[in-house]
C-alpha positions as CSV (number, residue, x, y, z in Angstrom):
1,M,-8.2,-12.4,31.8
2,W,-8.8,-10.5,28.6
3,I,-9.7,-12.0,25.2
4,R,-9.9,-9.7,22.2
5,T,-13.3,-10.5,20.4
6,I,-15.3,-9.1,17.6
7,P,-18.4,-7.2,18.8
8,P,-21.7,-8.1,17.1
9,E,-21.8,-4.7,15.3
10,E,-18.5,-5.3,13.6
11,A,-19.2,-9.0,12.7
12,R,-19.2,-9.8,9.0
13,G,-19.9,-13.0,6.9
14,V,-20.1,-16.2,8.7
15,L,-19.6,-14.6,12.1
16,A,-22.5,-12.1,11.6
17,R,-24.7,-15.1,10.7
18,L,-23.6,-17.1,13.9
19,Y,-24.2,-14.0,15.9
20,A,-27.7,-13.4,14.3
21,E,-28.5,-17.1,15.1
22,A,-27.4,-16.7,18.7
23,V,-29.6,-13.6,19.1
24,A,-32.6,-15.5,17.6
25,R,-31.9,-18.5,19.9
26,A,-31.1,-16.8,23.2
27,G,-31.9,-13.1,22.8
28,R,-28.3,-12.0,22.8
29,V,-24.7,-13.0,22.0
30,F,-23.3,-14.6,25.2
31,H,-19.6,-13.9,26.1
32,V,-18.8,-17.7,25.6
33,V,-19.8,-17.2,21.8
34,R,-17.8,-14.0,21.4
35,A,-14.8,-15.6,23.0
36,M,-14.5,-17.7,19.8
37,S,-15.3,-14.8,17.4
38,L,-11.7,-14.7,16.0
39,S,-12.4,-18.1,14.6
40,P,-15.7,-18.4,13.2
41,A,-15.1,-22.1,12.0
42,T,-14.3,-23.0,15.6
43,L,-17.4,-21.2,16.9
44,E,-19.6,-22.9,14.2
45,A,-18.1,-26.4,15.2
46,S,-18.6,-25.6,18.9
47,L,-22.2,-24.6,18.4
48,A,-22.9,-27.7,16.2
49,F,-21.4,-30.0,18.8
50,Y,-23.5,-28.3,21.6
51,S,-26.7,-28.8,19.5
52,R,-25.8,-32.3,18.8
53,V,-25.4,-33.1,22.4
54,M,-28.3,-31.2,23.7
55,L,-30.8,-32.0,21.0
56,A,-29.9,-35.6,20.4
57,R,-32.6,-38.2,20.8
58,G,-32.0,-40.5,23.8
59,T,-33.2,-41.3,27.2
60,L,-32.3,-37.9,28.8
61,S,-34.6,-34.9,28.0
62,R,-33.1,-31.7,27.0
63,R,-34.2,-30.3,30.3
64,R,-32.1,-32.9,32.2
65,R,-29.1,-32.4,29.9
66,E,-29.2,-28.6,30.6
67,L,-29.6,-29.3,34.3
68,L,-26.5,-31.6,34.2
69,A,-24.5,-28.9,32.4
70,V,-25.4,-26.4,35.0
71,V,-24.5,-28.8,37.9
72,V,-21.2,-29.7,36.3
73,S,-20.4,-26.0,35.6
74,Q,-21.3,-25.2,39.3
75,V,-19.1,-28.0,40.6
76,N,-16.3,-26.7,38.4
77,A,-16.8,-23.1,39.4
78,C,-17.6,-22.2,35.9
79,H,-20.0,-19.5,34.9
80,Y,-20.8,-21.2,31.6
């Protein structure tokens, strides 16, 4: 499958900011982030949702939440 994306060196405005934040957070812009690059508003909402789920207060630690995400992805044969 091929999805047209905006590479980091061509990003402008909100997308450039989101890419810079991704690099600051993870050291690079992952493909799952680039897949939403044509709609920066969607990307921003997706990243906000992820942050709320993973960083929310609760009985599960962030480490356990990340582990659950990895296990679910593996079960679903998803690389993300």
